[in-house]
C-alpha positions in Angstrom: 0.0 0.0 0.0 1.3 3.4 -1.0 0.7 5.6 2.1 1.9 8.8 3.7 2.7 7.9 7.3 3.8 10.2 10.3 7.0 9.6 12.1 6.3 7.2 14.9 9.8 7.1 16.4 8.5 8.9 19.6 5.4 6.7 19.8 6.9 3.2 19.3 9.5 2.3 22.1 12.7 0.6 21.0 13.1 -3.0 22.1 15.6 -3.6 24.9 18.3 -6.0 25.2 16.0 -8.5 27.0 13.6 -8.6 24.0 13.9 -12.0 22.4 11.0 -11.7 20.0 12.9 -9.9 17.1 13.9 -12.2 14.2 17.4 -13.5 14.5 18.3 -13.1 10.9 17.3 -9.5 10.9 19.5 -8.8 14.0 22.5 -10.5 12.5 22.2 -8.8 9.1 21.4 -5.2 10.2 22.0 -3.1 13.2 19.6 -1.7 15.7 18.2 0.9 13.3 17.4 -1.7 10.7 15.6 -3.7 13.5 13.3 -0.7 14.3 12.5 -0.1 10.6 11.7 -3.8 10.0 9.4 -3.9 13.0 7.4 -0.9 11.9 7.0 -2.3 8.4 5.8 -5.6 9.8 3.2 -3.8 12.0 2.0 -1.8 9.1 1.6 -4.9 6.9 -0.3 -6.7 9.7 -2.7 -3.7 10.0 -3.3 -3.6 6.3 -4.1 -7.4 6.3 -6.6 -7.0 9.1 -8.2 -4.1 7.3 -8.7 -6.2 4.2 -10.0 -9.4 5.8 -12.0 -7.8 8.6 -11.6 -7.8 12.3 -11.0 -11.1 14.0 -10.2 -12.9 10.7 -6.7 -14.3 10.2 -5.8 -14.0 6.5 -3.3 -16.4 5.0 0.2 -14.8 4.7 -0.8 -11.8 6.8 2.8 -11.4 8.0 4.2 -11.4 4.6 3.9 -8.4 2.2 2.4 -9.1 -1.3 4.9 -8.5 -4.0 4.1 -5.8 -6.5 0.6 -5.1 -5.1 -0.7 -2.9 -2.3 -2.5 -4.7 0.5 -5.8 -2.7 0.0 -6.9 -2.1 -3.5 -9.7 0.3 -2.7 -8.1 2.8 -0.4 -5.3 5.3 -0.7 -5.2 6.4 2.9 -4.2 9.9 3.9 -3.3 9.6 7.5 -3.9 12.6 9.7 -0.6 13.7 11.3 -0.5 14.1 15.1 -3.0 11.3 15.8 -2.0 8.1 17.4 -3.5 4.6 17.1 -5.7 3.3 19.8 -4.3 0.5 21.9 -1.3 -0.2 24.0 2.1 0.9 22.5 4.7 -1.7 21.9 6.1 -4.0 19.2 3.9 -6.1 17.0 1.0 -5.3 14.8 -0.8 -2.1 15.4 -4.7 -1.8 15.6 -6.4 -0.1 12.6 -7.6 3.5 12.7 -11.3 4.1 13.2 -13.4 5.9 10.6 -13.1 9.2 12.3 -9.3 9.1 12.0 -9.2 8.2 8.3 -9.9 10.3 5.3 -10.2 7.8 2.4 -10.1 8.6 -1.3 -12.2 5.9 -3.0 -11.1 4.6 -6.3 -13.7 4.7 -9.0 -15.1 1.3 -9.7 -14.9 0.1 -13.3 -18.3 -0.5 -14.9 -19.5 -4.1 -14.8 -20.3 -6.1 -17.9 -23.4 -4.9 -19.6 -23.4 -1.5 -17.8 -22.6 1.8 -19.4 -21.4 4.9 -17.6 -23.9 7.8 -17.5 -22.7 11.1 -18.9 -22.4 13.9 -16.4 -25.5 16.1 -16.1 -24.9 19.6 -17.5 -26.1 22.4 -15.2 -29.1 24.3 -16.5 -28.8 28.1 -16.5 -31.5 29.9 -14.5 -32.8 33.4 -14.5 -30.9 34.2 -11.3 -27.6 33.5 -13.0 -28.0 36.3 -15.5 -25.7 39.2 -14.6 -26.8 42.8 -14.7 -29.3 43.1 -11.9 -33.1 42.6 -11.7 -33.9 43.8 -15.2 -31.4 41.3 -16.8 -32.8 38.5 -14.7 -36.4 39.3 -15.8 -35.3 39.4 -19.4 -33.5 36.0 -19.0 -36.6 34.6 -17.4 -38.8 35.7 -20.3 -36.4 34.2 -22.8 -36.4 30.9 -20.8 -40.2 30.9 -20.7 -40.3 31.5 -24.5 -37.9 28.7 -25.2 -40.0 26.3 -23.0 -43.2 27.3 -24.8 -41.6 26.7 -28.2 -40.3 23.3 -27.1 -43.8 22.4 -25.8 -45.3 23.5 -29.1 -42.8 21.4 -31.0 -43.7 18.4 -28.9 -47.4 18.9 -29.5 -46.8 19.3 -33.3 -48.0 16.3 -35.4 -44.6 15.6 -36.8 -42.7 15.9 -33.5 -43.7 12.3 -32.4 -42.4 10.9 -35.7 -39.2 12.9 -35.8 -37.8 11.9 -32.4 -37.6 8.6 -30.6 -40.9 7.1 -29.2 -39.7 7.5 -25.5 -38.9 11.2 -26.0 -42.1 11.9 -27.8 -44.2 10.2 -25.1 -42.3 12.1 -22.3 -43.0 15.4 -24.0 -46.7 14.6 -24.4 -47.0 13.7 -20.8 -45.4 16.8 -19.4 -47.4 19.3 -21.5 -46.8 23.0 -21.7 -44.4 24.5 -19.2 -45.8 26.5 -16.2 -45.3 30.2 -16.4 -42.3 31.5 -14.5 -43.3 35.1 -14.0 -46.4 36.9 -12.8 -46.8 38.6 -16.2 -46.7 35.2 -18.0 -49.2 33.8 -15.5 -51.6 36.7 -16.1 -51.3 36.3 -19.8 -52.0 32.6 -19.6 -55.0 33.3 -17.4 -56.4 35.8 -19.9 -55.9 33.3 -22.7 -57.9 30.6 -20.8 -60.8 33.0 -20.3 -63.6 32.6 -22.9 -64.2 35.6 -25.1 -67.5 37.6 -25.4 -68.5 35.8 -28.6 -67.9 32.4 -26.9 -70.0 33.4 -23.9 -72.9 34.7 -26.1 -72.9 31.6 -28.2 -72.8 29.4 -25.1 -75.8 31.3 -23.6 -77.8 31.0 -26.8 -77.1 27.3 -27.0 -78.3 26.8 -23.5 -81.4 28.8 -24.2 -82.3 26.8 -27.3 -81.8 23.6 -25.5 -84.1 24.7 -22.7 -86.7 25.8 -25.2 -86.5 22.5 -27.0 -86.9 20.5 -23.8 -90.0 22.6 -22.8 -91.5 22.0 -26.3 -91.0 18.3 -25.9 -92.7 18.3 -22.5 -95.6 20.3 -23.9 -96.1 17.9 -26.8 -96.0 15.0 -24.3 -98.6 16.8 -22.2 -100.9 17.5 -25.1 -100.7 14.1 -26.8 -100.6 11.8 -23.7 -101.4 13.4 -20.4 -104.5 15.3 -21.5 -106.1 12.1 -22.7 -105.6 10.5 -19.4 -107.1 13.4 -17.5 -110.0 13.8 -19.9 -110.9 10.1 -20.0 -111.0 10.1 -16.2 -113.3 13.1 -16.1 -115.6 11.6 -18.7 -115.8 8.4 -16.8 -116.8 10.3 -13.6 -119.5 12.2 -15.5 -120.9 9.0 -17.0 -121.1 7.4 -13.5 -122.8 10.5 -12.2 -125.5 10.3 -14.9 -126.1 6.6 -14.3 -126.6 7.3 -10.6 -129.1 10.1 -11.3 -131.1 7.9 -13.6 -131.2 5.2 -11.0 -132.8 7.7 -8.6 -135.5 8.6 -11.1 -134.5 12.2 -11.2 -136.9 13.3 -14.0 -135.9 16.2 -16.1 -137.8 17.7 -19.0 -135.9 18.4 -22.3 -134.3 21.7 -22.4 -133.7 22.0 -18.7 -130.0 21.1 -18.8 -127.5 23.7 -17.7 -124.4 24.4 -19.9 -121.7 21.8 -19.2 -124.2 19.4 -17.6 -124.3 15.9 -18.9 -127.7 14.4 -20.0 -126.9 11.4 -22.3 -124.3 8.7 -23.2 -123.2 8.0 -26.7 -122.1 4.5 -27.9 -120.2 3.8 -31.1 -119.7 0.0 -31.0 -117.4 -0.3 -34.0 -114.9 2.2 -32.5 -115.4 1.0 -28.9 -116.4 4.5 -27.8 -118.5 5.2 -24.8 -118.7 9.0 -24.0 -121.0 11.2 -22.1 -122.9 14.0 -23.9 -123.1 17.4 -22.2 -125.0 20.6 -23.0 -123.0 23.2 -24.9 -119.8 23.1 -26.9 -117.6 25.1 -24.5 -114.0 24.0 -25.0 -112.9 24.3 -21.4 -116.0 23.0 -19.6 -117.1 20.4 -22.0 -114.8 19.3 -24.9 -111.5 19.5 -23.0 -113.0 17.3 -20.3 -113.3 14.4 -22.7 -117.1 14.8 -23.3 -119.2 15.3 -26.5 -120.9 18.7 -26.6 -124.5 19.3 -27.9 -125.1 22.3 -30.1 -127.9 23.7 -27.9 -127.4 27.5 -27.6 -127.9 30.6 -29.8 -127.9 30.3 -33.5 -126.3 26.8 -33.3 -129.2 25.4 -31.3 -130.3 21.9 -32.6 -132.9 19.3 -31.6 -132.7 16.8 -28.8 -132.9 13.0 -29.5 -136.4 12.9 -28.0 -137.7 15.5 -30.4 -140.0 14.1 -33.1 -138.3 16.1 -35.9 -134.9 17.7 -36.1 -131.2 17.2 -36.3 -129.3 16.2 -33.1 -125.8 17.7 -33.7 -122.8 17.2 -31.4 -119.1 18.0 -31.5 -116.0 16.3 -30.1 -112.2 16.4 -30.2 -110.4 14.3 -32.7 -107.0 14.5 -31.1 -106.0 15.1 -27.4 -108.3 15.6 -24.4 -109.8 12.1 -24.7 -110.2 12.3 -28.5 -113.6 10.5 -28.7 -114.1 11.3 -32.4 -110.6 10.4 -33.6 -111.6 7.5 -35.8 -115.1 8.5 -37.0 -113.8 8.6 -40.5 -113.7 4.8 -40.4 -117.4 4.5 -40.0 -119.3 3.0 -43.0 -122.9 3.4 -44.0 -125.1 1.3 -41.8 -122.8 1.2 -38.7 -124.9 1.8 -35.6 -124.6 4.7 -33.2 -126.6 4.6 -30.0 -127.6 7.5 -27.7 -128.8 6.6 -24.3 -130.9 9.0 -22.2 -132.8 8.7 -18.9 -135.9 7.4 -20.7 -134.9 5.6 -23.9 -132.2 4.3 -26.3 -132.0 6.1 -29.7 -130.3 4.1 -32.4 -128.9 5.8 -35.5 -127.3 4.3 -38.6 -124.4 6.1 -40.3 -125.6 7.6 -43.6 -123.0 9.9 -45.2 -119.6 11.6 -44.5 -118.2 15.0 -45.6 -114.4 14.7 -45.3 -113.7 18.4 -45.2 -115.5 21.7 -45.0 -115.0 25.2 -43.6 -115.5 25.8 -39.9 -118.0 28.6 -40.8 -120.3 26.2 -42.7 -123.1 26.0 -40.2 -125.5 24.6 -42.7 -124.2 21.0 -42.0 -126.1 21.0 -38.7 -129.4 22.4 -40.1 -132.7 20.5 -39.9 -132.0 19.1 -43.4 -128.3 19.4 -43.9 -127.1 19.9 -47.5 -124.7 17.2 -48.8 -126.1 14.6 -46.4 -128.4 12.9 -48.9 -131.5 13.6 -46.9 -134.3 15.0 -48.9 -136.8 16.1 -46.2 -137.2 16.7 -42.5 -136.6 13.7 -40.2 -134.7 12.6 -37.0 -131.1 12.9 -37.9 -127.7 12.9 -36.1 -124.7 15.1 -37.0 -121.2 14.6 -35.6 -118.5 17.3 -36.2 -114.7 17.2 -35.5 -111.5 18.8 -36.6 -109.5 17.7 -39.6 -106.7 17.0 -40.6 -105.5 15.4 -37.4 -103.6 17.6 -34.9 -105.0 20.7 -36.6 -108.3 22.7 -36.6 -108.2 24.2 -40.1 -111.2 22.3 -41.4 -114.1 20.2 -40.1 -115.2 16.7 -40.8 -118.9 15.8 -40.8 -120.6 12.5 -40.3 -124.4 12.1 -40.6 -126.7 9.4 -39.3 -130.5 8.7 -39.4 -132.6 7.3 -36.5 -133.8 3.8 -37.1 -135.1 2.9 -33.6 -136.3 4.4 -30.4 -136.4 1.9 -27.5 -137.6 2.7 -24.0 -135.3 1.7 -21.2 -137.9 -0.5 -19.7 -137.5 -2.8 -22.8 -133.8 -3.3 -22.2 -130.8 -2.4 -24.4 -131.0 -2.4 -28.2 -129.4 -5.1 -30.3 -126.2 -3.1 -31.2 -125.3 -2.9 -27.5 -126.2 -6.5 -26.7 -124.2 -7.9 -29.5 
């Protein structure tokens, strides 16, 4: 071992004349000075051997120096002058120095097989390194932020991933744009992230249109579905009310019914329709409640089923609110239509249909309606409804002629029994 050692002549005592442990051949060959030098070398070699093999381990050939090679391949020891070894002074091997007494310079280990040494990392310049004071440091920081932004833009470019290695491209995509390094850059980035006036206006209009669309869909569902449920329930309640009144023999003369009051029940067996008939054609109090309204007021007043001559005219919805007349266009000549009152059943047969006419054509509900095929006065039935479906632009007219009047005491007519 190549070492710089302090002079230990004062620390190590010379052997006396009575010391018989020194080698005989060394005493014969050299003098007293040679004996001291040999003893120190032997102690140093013993210490190096113990340092290499560990404490308490006897290494083979510990007392003999290795030729051409230092005893410790990893350490070039710089011994601190003025320090003494721990232990009793005297001849023989000396104990090793503790870690606090040794300053070791470790030799660089050669790379193992399959390993490659990493290149040293180059220090990155920062804004604080720029000379010239605060203004120069701010300028350097802005330049560094600009370079970082350009590198981030290059990584986000479509051709950047193809130009570089896959690992580098993936790392750039994962890191994203660099964070702003100054307050000015942070404020600019915040303003860039804020939406503009045009974007806010377009966003508000989009939300408004979506809300209007949802409300329109809800309104359509209400008109086409929910109104039918409510109107049918109200019509059923009115029909049950009439039947209870008839069971109590509550006699009423014709013409004594109040507007909106039910007085009859209409049956259309082919369409499976059973609907109460109320006085008047008021939309809110009669038609929207799922009932059929009788033209019985003002200029549109028509006859009652019990009259010996006249035209019994009624109106009803074709769509929504119970839609009792939705499919009356499917009726064929001869199909029965029955009207039940408190005293009798009146059976009509379908005679003619007018697919479309103006809402102002009130002649279709006259005593002898034109276009019906009737040539003289009689006991007729007229049903009116809107057409085309889901609109009220025109009116559809269906006419019928009475063929039987049957008292309730004689039971139901054949169309209702069959």
